[in-house]
C-alpha positions in Angstrom: 95.5 -124.5 -44.8 93.2 -122.5 -42.5 89.7 -122.1 -42.9 88.1 -118.8 -43.5 86.7 -118.6 -40.1 90.1 -119.6 -38.7 91.9 -116.8 -40.6 89.4 -114.2 -39.2 89.8 -115.6 -35.8 93.5 -115.2 -36.0 93.2 -111.7 -37.3 90.6 -110.7 -34.9 92.9 -111.9 -32.0 95.9 -110.0 -33.5 94.0 -106.7 -34.0 92.9 -107.1 -30.3 96.2 -107.6 -29.1 97.7 -104.5 -31.0 95.0 -102.4 -29.5 96.0 -103.2 -26.2 99.6 -102.5 -26.9 100.9 -105.8 -27.1 103.4 -107.1 -29.7 104.5 -110.8 -30.5 108.0 -111.6 -29.4 109.8 -115.0 -30.3 112.5 -116.0 -28.0 115.1 -119.1 -28.5 116.0 -120.5 -24.8 117.2 -123.6 -23.4 114.4 -126.2 -22.7 114.6 -125.5 -19.1 114.0 -121.9 -19.1 110.6 -122.5 -20.9 108.4 -122.0 -17.6 110.4 -119.3 -16.4 110.2 -117.2 -19.7 106.3 -117.9 -19.6 105.9 -116.8 -16.1 108.0 -113.9 -17.0 105.8 -112.7 -19.7 102.5 -113.8 -17.9 103.6 -111.4 -15.1 104.7 -108.5 -17.3 101.6 -108.9 -19.5 98.8 -109.3 -16.6 99.7 -108.2 -13.1 100.5 -104.4 -13.1 102.0 -104.3 -9.6 104.2 -107.2 -9.9 105.1 -106.4 -13.4 106.5 -102.8 -12.2 108.6 -104.5 -9.7 109.9 -107.2 -12.0 110.8 -104.6 -14.6 112.6 -102.6 -11.8 114.7 -105.6 -10.7 115.4 -106.7 -14.2 116.6 -103.2 -15.5 118.9 -102.9 -12.5 120.5 -106.5 -13.2 120.4 -106.1 -16.8 120.8 -102.7 -17.9 123.7 -101.1 -16.3 124.4 -97.7 -18.2 127.7 -97.5 -16.2 129.4 -100.6 -17.5 130.8 -100.0 -20.7 133.8 -102.4 -21.3 134.8 -105.8 -20.2 137.4 -104.1 -17.8 134.1 -102.6 -16.0 132.7 -105.9 -15.9 135.5 -107.9 -14.6 136.8 -105.0 -12.4 133.4 -104.7 -10.8 132.0 -105.7 -7.3 130.7 -109.3 -8.8 131.7 -112.2 -6.3 134.3 -114.5 -8.1 131.7 -117.1 -8.2 130.1 -115.1 -11.1 133.0 -116.0 -13.3 133.4 -119.6 -12.4 133.7 -121.8 -15.4 133.9 -119.0 -17.7 137.7 -119.4 -18.4 137.9 -122.9 -18.0 136.5 -123.7 -21.2 138.8 -125.2 -23.8 139.4 -123.7 -27.2 137.2 -124.9 -29.7 139.9 -124.9 -32.5 143.7 -125.5 -32.4 146.5 -122.9 -31.8 147.3 -120.9 -34.7 150.6 -121.4 -36.1 153.0 -118.4 -35.7 155.9 -117.5 -38.3 159.1 -116.1 -37.1 
């Protein structure tokens, strides 16, 4: 159990973060990506110039309003290496029986 002073400190910290426009986000990721995600969050939170550039780059890479279907992705100009190993994975379950 937290003491009264610990609860008050946490409440004050959260109130200040909200006043600064920050929200808490929980992310589950691979252990190896921990440093990258922390560096990403730190840059977005603390360095306005680098954050602007980073946001722009991430939006271009991750948010493409023109891509609407799987055909758009697979018919894109991405190099073949981008899809390496995607279709080579074995089925997780056996084949289903087909009745004739």
